[in-house]
N, C-alpha and C positions, 0 to 999 in steps of 0.2 A: 503493500499498500505506500503511495506518495505521503509525505509530511502534511500536516495539517495546515491550511492556508490562515487560518486566523487562531488567535491565542485566548485564553480567558481573560477577560476585562477588558477586551479589545473593543472600541466604538465601531458601529457598523450602521449602514443603511440599506434600506429594501434596494434592490437593483431597478433602474429606470424600466417603467413599461407603461402602456398606455393607461392601464387601469391605476397607476400609481400618479404619473404625472399629468393625467388628462385631468378632465374637470366635468361637471355637469350642470345643468341649468334646474333650478331650484321652483318649487311652485310658485314663487312671485316673480318668475322670468328673469332672474338675476344668477349669472355665470359664478360658479363656485368652483375654484381652483382645488384640487387634492394634493397635498403635499406627502413626500414619502416618509414613513417611517422610521425612527431612528432609534438605537438602543446600543446594549452592553451584553456581549457575550458571557454567559454564565456557566454553560456545560457544552459538553460534546458528547455525541450518541453516534455509534457507529452500526449502520445497518447494513444488510446485503438485499441487493435486487434480485429480480427473478433469474438473472444469469448467474449470480453467487459473487459479484463483486461488491466489496465492501465501500459503502459510501458514507461520508459524513454528514450528520445532521446537528447541526447547533442550537441550543437552548437560549434564546434570546429574551431579555427583559426590556421591553421596549418602553421609552419614555411615556409617561402619562398611563402607565399599565403596571398592576400589581402581580399578574400571573406571567409564567414563562410560556414562549411560544417555541415548538419545535419548527425548523425551518431549513430546506437543503441548501447546501453551501454556494450553488450556483445562483440562488436567487438573492444574496446578499453581496455586499462591497464595503470597504474601508470607507468611512466618513472621513472626508477631508476637510480640516477646520479652515474657514475663510478668513 
């Protein structure tokens, strides 16, 4: 297995996608943009896929949330401070 891309306590954000960086029009016909989720990695779980390859899933504590979410490694990226 390859070395893990992220470490515990790394700041990450959800990778860009239409769902994350898109927007929608609410009932008052105003455009509302959706921001990407940002959080801290709290744990790593290695799972096997159907073929038997080991894939890392990270437990992320998103900002403004109190519960951990398990997410695949390819769906997150390091948060770049501005």
